[in-house]
Wavefront OBJ file of the C-alpha trace (Angstrom):
o trace
v 32.904 66.934 73.975
v 36.614 66.159 73.755
v 37.757 63.628 71.147
v 38.746 61.098 73.801
v 35.254 61.166 75.328
v 33.680 61.092 71.875
v 35.570 57.905 71.053
v 34.659 56.305 74.391
v 30.984 57.015 73.770
v 31.203 55.654 70.230
v 32.857 52.459 71.448
v 30.256 52.065 74.184
v 27.392 52.211 71.676
v 29.071 50.163 68.941
v 29.617 53.041 66.531
v 32.559 52.307 64.198
v 35.375 54.837 64.620
v 39.018 54.714 63.602
v 41.280 52.880 66.055
v 43.850 54.623 68.232
v 47.111 53.976 66.339
v 45.420 54.437 62.969
v 43.945 57.702 64.276
v 47.412 58.960 65.176
v 48.810 57.974 61.777
v 45.910 59.701 59.984
v 46.328 62.851 62.057
v 50.072 62.986 61.344
v 49.496 62.457 57.624
v 47.082 65.387 57.489
v 49.510 67.595 59.421
v 52.314 66.597 57.028
v 50.386 67.091 53.767
v 48.501 70.312 54.740
v 45.437 69.729 52.521
v 42.981 72.457 51.527
v 40.097 70.173 50.538
v 39.387 66.806 52.180
v 36.933 64.116 51.065
v 35.851 61.494 53.581
v 33.751 58.430 52.780
v 32.178 57.223 56.025
v 31.344 60.037 58.447
v 29.902 57.927 61.291
v 29.589 60.431 64.182
v 32.339 62.742 62.920
v 35.295 61.442 64.938
v 37.795 61.085 62.085
v 36.419 64.187 60.369
v 37.020 66.276 63.488
v 40.502 64.767 63.748
v 41.358 65.880 60.205
v 39.833 69.336 60.656
v 41.741 69.898 63.898
v 44.975 68.926 62.107
v 44.459 71.306 59.164
v 42.749 74.440 57.867
v 40.932 72.410 55.194
v 37.266 72.180 54.379
v 35.656 68.740 54.476
v 33.081 66.962 52.350
v 31.996 63.806 54.157
v 29.552 61.101 53.060
v 27.280 59.030 55.308
v 24.046 57.048 54.790
v 23.006 56.471 58.417
v 20.595 59.224 59.483
v 21.227 58.710 63.200
v 24.986 58.996 62.700
v 24.513 62.158 60.628
v 22.380 63.749 63.335
v 25.062 63.062 65.935
v 27.886 64.077 63.597
v 26.283 67.485 63.031
v 26.140 68.032 66.793
v 29.764 66.970 67.203
v 31.028 69.171 64.363
v 29.096 72.098 65.837
v 30.473 71.451 69.341
v 33.990 71.715 67.899
v 33.018 74.833 65.912
v 33.631 73.157 62.564
v 30.134 73.430 61.048
v 31.190 76.094 58.535
v 34.039 73.919 57.277
v 31.972 70.753 56.782
v 29.395 69.584 54.274
v 27.747 66.247 54.999
v 26.356 64.399 51.978
v 23.618 61.962 52.995
v 23.023 58.788 51.006
v 24.709 55.894 49.246
v 28.396 56.726 48.906
v 28.777 55.200 45.451
v 25.838 57.195 44.074
v 27.062 60.425 45.663
v 30.611 59.928 44.401
v 29.323 59.190 40.892
v 27.199 62.362 40.941
v 30.114 64.442 42.225
v 32.399 63.091 39.511
v 29.767 63.595 36.814
v 29.336 67.246 37.790
v 32.937 67.939 36.755
v 33.318 70.352 39.673
v 35.438 67.977 41.706
v 37.827 66.581 39.092
v 41.384 66.929 40.479
v 39.903 68.851 43.414
v 40.637 67.097 46.710
v 44.137 67.176 48.211
v 43.300 64.368 50.640
v 40.793 61.489 50.543
v 40.059 59.247 53.513
v 38.111 56.080 52.666
v 36.424 54.417 55.635
v 33.037 53.406 54.260
v 31.458 50.102 53.186
v 34.361 47.726 52.579
v 32.583 45.705 49.884
v 32.438 48.841 47.692
v 36.053 49.967 48.076
v 37.173 48.662 44.698
v 34.096 50.042 42.918
v 34.736 53.505 44.365
v 38.446 53.622 43.567
v 38.384 55.113 40.060
v 35.886 57.788 41.113
v 38.079 58.716 44.066
v 41.233 58.893 41.946
v 39.425 61.070 39.389
v 38.593 63.614 42.099
v 42.007 63.458 43.787
v 44.349 66.289 42.875
v 47.732 65.319 41.342
v 50.134 64.616 44.220
v 47.096 64.369 46.516
v 47.032 61.758 49.279
v 44.720 58.749 49.381
v 44.223 56.812 52.632
v 41.977 53.751 53.061
v 41.269 52.202 56.462
v 40.290 48.660 57.519
v 41.702 47.036 54.402
v 42.924 43.867 56.147
v 39.492 43.096 57.642
v 40.246 41.352 60.922
v 43.355 39.727 59.510
v 41.473 37.640 56.936
v 42.669 39.652 53.952
v 45.948 38.454 52.397
v 45.687 35.321 54.506
v 46.957 36.604 57.853
v 44.117 34.759 59.595
v 43.259 31.305 58.231
v 40.936 29.743 57.484
v 38.844 32.712 56.375
v 35.238 32.585 57.466
v 32.908 31.550 54.634
v 30.562 34.278 55.847
v 33.115 36.947 54.895
v 34.438 35.376 51.691
v 32.924 37.976 49.352
v 34.203 41.000 51.239
v 37.633 39.385 51.697
v 37.894 38.684 47.962
v 36.838 42.242 47.152
v 39.337 43.776 49.561
v 42.131 41.647 48.121
v 41.192 42.939 44.662
v 41.045 46.491 46.021
v 44.573 46.219 47.411
v 45.859 44.934 44.067
v 43.970 47.673 42.223
v 45.564 50.363 44.402
v 49.001 48.797 44.005
v 48.726 48.612 40.214
v 46.546 51.642 39.437
v 47.980 53.606 36.534
v 47.311 56.951 38.249
v 48.570 56.069 41.741
v 52.115 55.922 43.049
v 53.945 55.551 46.383
v 51.626 52.703 47.376
v 52.075 51.497 50.955
v 50.093 48.943 52.931
v 50.596 49.466 56.661
v 49.919 46.376 58.745
v 48.706 48.429 61.696
v 45.547 47.479 63.608
v 43.068 46.607 60.817
v 45.320 47.764 57.980
v 45.722 51.078 56.136
v 46.623 51.886 52.538
v 48.482 55.052 51.570
v 49.063 56.259 48.016
v 49.621 59.439 46.014
v 48.098 60.489 42.716
v 50.698 60.785 39.980
v 51.604 64.365 39.132
v 51.483 63.693 35.394
v 47.778 62.741 35.503
l 1 2 3 4 5 6 7 8 9 10 11 12 13 14 15 16 17 18 19 20 21 22 23 24 25 26 27 28 29 30 31 32 33 34 35 36 37 38 39 40 41 42 43 44 45 46 47 48 49 50 51 52 53 54 55 56 57 58 59 60 61 62 63 64 65 66 67 68 69 70 71 72 73 74 75 76 77 78 79 80 81 82 83 84 85 86 87 88 89 90 91 92 93 94 95 96 97 98 99 100 101 102 103 104 105 106 107 108 109 110 111 112 113 114 115 116 117 118 119 120 121 122 123 124 125 126 127 128 129 130 131 132 133 134 135 136 137 138 139 140 141 142 143 144 145 146 147 148 149 150 151 152 153 154 155 156 157 158 159 160 161 162 163 164 165 166 167 168 169 170 171 172 173 174 175 176 177 178 179 180 181 182 183 184 185 186 187 188 189 190 191 192 193 194 195 196 197 198 199 200 201 202
């Protein structure tokens, strides 16, 4: 199934996939940086993973907790002949990241990390991600402006989303001020994307 059809099907069934302009920006960033090892948090049905694999020769470790999404993602990776370049880790992303970091195998390992998982855990995952990011590696986080509520673009913020909005605001500040990150950029495109690099002296 072509990527365009894959996205149409995902949209039809309410599966969260990266939006069109953000997709193009992500694809171009991967082409520009030429990573060897990519980490993705939030596989869904494999749309963004396939995008990154098509744009590079990298291998991909991708994390997802939804069993139905994983089943479909495996089919989609196989249809694009990427199965040998992908490892899907099933379970809670924070637990998996903590176990990966604790193993020591992935310290300074990934050239590129794409964060598109549970928004409420973004800040909690940040230090683990940075630990596993190679010096001068690229970090990209999607959906950081959360429907325009974050940083006050949409007011008043819904009380229902107050916790996640507060956490995303803290996440943005943590990325901006992180001692091991540089070249921070917040792109106000679609639902917001953060770009940063890991400092080479780390």
